[in-house]
C-alpha beads as a LAMMPS data file, in Angstrom:
LAMMPS data file: protein, C-alpha beads

131 atoms
130 bonds

1 atom types
1 bond types

-500.0 500.0 xlo xhi
-500.0 500.0 ylo yhi
-500.0 500.0 zlo zhi

Masses

1 110.0

Atoms # bond

1 1 1 0.000 0.000 0.000
2 1 1 2.887 2.362 0.692
3 1 1 4.090 1.830 -2.873
4 1 1 0.702 2.932 -4.173
5 1 1 -0.519 -0.550 -4.987
6 1 1 -3.769 -1.888 -3.657
7 1 1 -5.583 -5.101 -3.007
8 1 1 -8.517 -5.581 -5.343
9 1 1 -11.257 -8.125 -5.057
10 1 1 -13.566 -8.711 -8.005
11 1 1 -16.980 -8.749 -6.335
12 1 1 -18.963 -8.841 -9.575
13 1 1 -18.805 -12.615 -9.747
14 1 1 -20.235 -12.861 -6.199
15 1 1 -23.277 -10.659 -6.869
16 1 1 -24.656 -12.753 -9.716
17 1 1 -24.987 -9.797 -12.105
18 1 1 -27.023 -7.791 -9.590
19 1 1 -25.667 -4.508 -10.963
20 1 1 -27.073 -5.223 -14.415
21 1 1 -30.595 -5.838 -13.098
22 1 1 -30.916 -2.814 -10.797
23 1 1 -31.478 0.658 -12.226
24 1 1 -29.025 3.230 -10.849
25 1 1 -30.759 5.842 -8.688
26 1 1 -33.815 3.742 -7.925
27 1 1 -35.121 2.978 -4.456
28 1 1 -34.049 -0.650 -4.899
29 1 1 -30.476 0.417 -5.714
30 1 1 -30.346 2.533 -2.535
31 1 1 -31.701 -0.405 -0.545
32 1 1 -29.066 -2.787 -1.905
33 1 1 -26.401 -0.129 -1.330
34 1 1 -27.454 -0.018 2.311
35 1 1 -27.317 -3.794 2.639
36 1 1 -23.849 -4.045 1.099
37 1 1 -22.620 -1.048 3.108
38 1 1 -23.792 -2.743 6.301
39 1 1 -22.028 -5.969 5.370
40 1 1 -18.808 -4.147 4.495
41 1 1 -18.760 -1.972 7.610
42 1 1 -19.680 -4.605 10.184
43 1 1 -16.025 -5.387 10.857
44 1 1 -15.438 -1.797 11.959
45 1 1 -18.675 -1.071 13.762
46 1 1 -19.533 -4.361 15.452
47 1 1 -16.765 -4.296 18.094
48 1 1 -17.770 -0.789 19.193
49 1 1 -21.443 -1.732 19.176
50 1 1 -20.811 -4.918 21.133
51 1 1 -18.702 -3.143 23.727
52 1 1 -21.190 -0.310 24.199
53 1 1 -24.331 -2.402 24.487
54 1 1 -22.878 -5.341 26.420
55 1 1 -21.154 -3.098 28.948
56 1 1 -24.289 -1.083 29.571
57 1 1 -26.362 -4.252 30.015
58 1 1 -23.784 -5.951 32.259
59 1 1 -23.074 -2.989 34.519
60 1 1 -26.311 -1.094 34.212
61 1 1 -29.907 -1.903 33.605
62 1 1 -31.518 -3.590 30.640
63 1 1 -33.382 -0.368 29.812
64 1 1 -30.101 1.505 29.710
65 1 1 -28.655 -1.084 27.303
66 1 1 -31.755 -0.841 25.139
67 1 1 -31.508 2.944 25.028
68 1 1 -27.811 2.697 24.063
69 1 1 -28.766 0.257 21.300
70 1 1 -31.422 2.622 19.931
71 1 1 -29.135 5.658 20.125
72 1 1 -26.310 3.754 18.425
73 1 1 -28.640 2.641 15.634
74 1 1 -29.939 6.188 15.138
75 1 1 -26.405 7.607 15.115
76 1 1 -25.153 5.087 12.567
77 1 1 -28.264 5.602 10.463
78 1 1 -27.722 9.349 10.511
79 1 1 -24.126 8.958 9.352
80 1 1 -25.050 6.607 6.496
81 1 1 -27.966 8.772 5.335
82 1 1 -25.835 11.929 5.490
83 1 1 -23.025 10.363 3.479
84 1 1 -25.488 8.983 0.922
85 1 1 -27.273 12.309 0.460
86 1 1 -24.006 14.247 0.209
87 1 1 -22.668 11.759 -2.328
88 1 1 -25.867 12.087 -4.359
89 1 1 -25.870 15.901 -4.269
90 1 1 -22.207 16.454 -5.008
91 1 1 -21.550 13.399 -7.135
92 1 1 -19.443 14.926 -9.903
93 1 1 -17.374 17.171 -7.639
94 1 1 -16.905 14.423 -5.071
95 1 1 -15.817 11.849 -7.647
96 1 1 -13.344 14.301 -9.174
97 1 1 -11.792 15.212 -5.804
98 1 1 -11.694 11.600 -4.579
99 1 1 -9.861 10.482 -7.694
100 1 1 -7.274 13.198 -7.093
101 1 1 -6.614 12.309 -3.457
102 1 1 -7.074 8.530 -3.618
103 1 1 -3.360 7.721 -4.095
104 1 1 -2.553 9.755 -0.975
105 1 1 -5.354 8.231 1.067
106 1 1 -4.105 4.693 0.479
107 1 1 -0.564 5.630 1.467
108 1 1 -1.671 7.535 4.558
109 1 1 -3.961 4.696 5.617
110 1 1 -1.083 2.236 5.147
111 1 1 1.095 4.355 7.437
112 1 1 -1.698 4.553 10.020
113 1 1 -2.314 0.794 9.947
114 1 1 1.385 0.003 10.283
115 1 1 1.742 2.548 13.097
116 1 1 -1.182 1.032 14.966
117 1 1 0.289 -2.444 14.554
118 1 1 3.689 -1.298 15.793
119 1 1 2.045 0.379 18.776
120 1 1 0.156 -2.799 19.659
121 1 1 3.382 -4.812 19.440
122 1 1 5.246 -2.231 21.544
123 1 1 2.479 -2.101 24.134
124 1 1 2.258 -5.875 24.291
125 1 1 6.006 -6.302 24.725
126 1 1 6.831 -3.379 27.008
127 1 1 3.437 -2.646 28.584
128 1 1 3.107 -6.185 29.920
129 1 1 6.792 -6.224 30.967
130 1 1 7.638 -9.113 28.668
131 1 1 10.974 -7.515 27.811

Bonds

1 1 1 2
2 1 2 3
3 1 3 4
4 1 4 5
5 1 5 6
6 1 6 7
7 1 7 8
8 1 8 9
9 1 9 10
10 1 10 11
11 1 11 12
12 1 12 13
13 1 13 14
14 1 14 15
15 1 15 16
16 1 16 17
17 1 17 18
18 1 18 19
19 1 19 20
20 1 20 21
21 1 21 22
22 1 22 23
23 1 23 24
24 1 24 25
25 1 25 26
26 1 26 27
27 1 27 28
28 1 28 29
29 1 29 30
30 1 30 31
31 1 31 32
32 1 32 33
33 1 33 34
34 1 34 35
35 1 35 36
36 1 36 37
37 1 37 38
38 1 38 39
39 1 39 40
40 1 40 41
41 1 41 42
42 1 42 43
43 1 43 44
44 1 44 45
45 1 45 46
46 1 46 47
47 1 47 48
48 1 48 49
49 1 49 50
50 1 50 51
51 1 51 52
52 1 52 53
53 1 53 54
54 1 54 55
55 1 55 56
56 1 56 57
57 1 57 58
58 1 58 59
59 1 59 60
60 1 60 61
61 1 61 62
62 1 62 63
63 1 63 64
64 1 64 65
65 1 65 66
66 1 66 67
67 1 67 68
68 1 68 69
69 1 69 70
70 1 70 71
71 1 71 72
72 1 72 73
73 1 73 74
74 1 74 75
75 1 75 76
76 1 76 77
77 1 77 78
78 1 78 79
79 1 79 80
80 1 80 81
81 1 81 82
82 1 82 83
83 1 83 84
84 1 84 85
85 1 85 86
86 1 86 87
87 1 87 88
88 1 88 89
89 1 89 90
90 1 90 91
91 1 91 92
92 1 92 93
93 1 93 94
94 1 94 95
95 1 95 96
96 1 96 97
97 1 97 98
98 1 98 99
99 1 99 100
100 1 100 101
101 1 101 102
102 1 102 103
103 1 103 104
104 1 104 105
105 1 105 106
106 1 106 107
107 1 107 108
108 1 108 109
109 1 109 110
110 1 110 111
111 1 111 112
112 1 112 113
113 1 113 114
114 1 114 115
115 1 115 116
116 1 116 117
117 1 117 118
118 1 118 119
119 1 119 120
120 1 120 121
121 1 121 122
122 1 122 123
123 1 123 124
124 1 124 125
125 1 125 126
126 1 126 127
127 1 127 128
128 1 128 129
129 1 129 130
130 1 130 131
């Protein structure tokens, strides 16, 4: 990733030609976008969700856990709807700017991921007094 190369996965063969059958901009396309967005983002959001809700249920009351669940769902829904609407409104400008900065984003994210990994290794070795 630091060299500007990326990992690509051809997802077309897994969708069974779904993109050819759904009209772009339709309600059905937005629905399927939401489903695939949820599937793709679950790896990032599920640990936070699990920690928030399980901790509030374990150390609080069930009602408190339920309220945290509802607030989390509303917050995530607001983020997804906002991003979708902004992408729809500013599609041409957004696509143009994203294509310009994409090479930098992949390199910066590679640096951040490697830094986080090095920190975890450092913390594990020196924070737990293993060395």
